[in-house]
N, C-alpha and C positions, 0 to 999 in steps of 0.2 A: 504494500500500500504506500502510495506516494505521500499524501498528506495524512496526518493522524486522523483517524476516525473518532467521532464523538465518544464512542464507547471506551476509548483509552483512558478517559478521566475516571472511570469506575474501576478499572482493573487494578487489583492489588489491595483494594479497600477490605477491611476485615469483615467477617461474618459474625454477627451477634444476634442471638434469638430476639425477635421483636424489633430489631433496629430498622428505622425508616430513612436513614441518611441524614445529612449528606456524607458523614464520615464513616459509616458502617451500615451494613444491610443484612437482613436474612433474605431468603429467596423471594418471598412475596413482597417485601419492602423494596427490593431492587426492581422487581417487575412493575410495581406501582410507579416508582420514580421514573423509570425509563418510558413507560406508557404516557405518563403525564408530561414529562419534560421534552420528549422527542417525537411523540405522536399525537399530542394534544388530546389524550384520552383520560377522562376522569373515571377511575375505577374505585369501587368501594373498599374500604378497609375491612379486612376479615380478621377479627381478633381470634388468634389461635396460638397456643404455645408451640413454637417451632421445634422445641425439644421433645414434644409429645407426638410421636409418629401416628398413634391412633387418632388423635385429634386432627392432625394434618390430613390424614386419609379421609376422615369424615368431612372435613371442609372441602376437599377436592371433589368428593362424590356428591355432596348434598347441598352446597351453597347455591342460592338462586343465581348468582353471577355466572355460574357454569352454563346456564341456558343461553347466555348472550354470545357464546363462542361456538363456532361451527368447525367441526373436524374437517381438515382438508386431507386429501389422499394423494401423495406423490406416487407415481409420476404423472397422474392425471392433472393434478393441480400442484404447482410447485410452491413451497413456502416463500413468503415475502418478508422483507425486513420489518420487524415489529410483531410478527406472529408469535404466539405462545408456543413453547415446546414443553410438553408434559413429559417428565422423566421419572424413571424408577430404578431402584437397585435390587429390588426383589420382585415379588409378584404384583405389588401395588404401587401406583404412582403417588409419590409424596413430594415432588419437587417440580419447580417451574423455572424456565429460563426464557430468554428472548432470542428469536432467530435474527441473525445479522447476515446481510448479503455483502460481506466484505472479506477480502483475503481468502477467497474460496468458500465462503459461507461457514457458519458455525453458530454456537450458542453462547450467549453472555448469561452467566448465572452466578449466584452467591452460594458458596459451598462451605458447610461447617468444616472447620480446621484448615481451610484453604483460602477463604475470602472470595472476592469477585474474580472470576476467571473467564476467559474466552477460549472455547474449545471447539475444534472441528469434530465431525462425527467419529472418525477413528480414535481421536483422543478421549472422547466421552466413553467409548467402549473400553479403552484401556484402563479407565478409572472406575469401571463397573457400572456406568450409567447406560440404560437402555431407553431409547425414545419410545414412549407410549403413544404419542401422537403429536401432530401439528394442528394448531387451532387459530382461527382468524375471527376477529370481532365481527359479528354479523352486522349488516347494514341496519340502520334504525328501523326501517320498514319491516324487518323480520325479527326484531328483538323483542317484540311484544309477547303477550301471553299466548301460549299455544305454539310458539316457534318450534319447540320440540327438538331442535338440533342439539347435537352433542357439543361440549365445549370444555374449556379449562377455566379454572379459577385463577 
């Protein structure tokens, strides 16, 4: 990359459970900040203890915000910068990152014990992360009640 990408300002910041920036983040805090600051999307705060994986899993599965995000299916639809990337290290998705279309494409995410990192798909796999799915914020006309699409929190 010739000029620094805006995401470079986040890389290396520490992960702290419940942190919402600007000096540290957990995964949802980073996702909220990036969506707000770089994509002009106001997403709701979802209060959950990031150290409690059962609570995180419940939030990913059942929070109403999930209805606003539609799953996209590569290679039919390619991920775009700003899309949500739902990740897992076991059977259940408990982590979210932001897809970036820079330097070959990859995921910006805040990881416990590592902080904010940018990883391409092969690097994610090496660190034990599996992509559960890519999700895009639905247009306002389909975000209402009954949209029924899948999505990420």
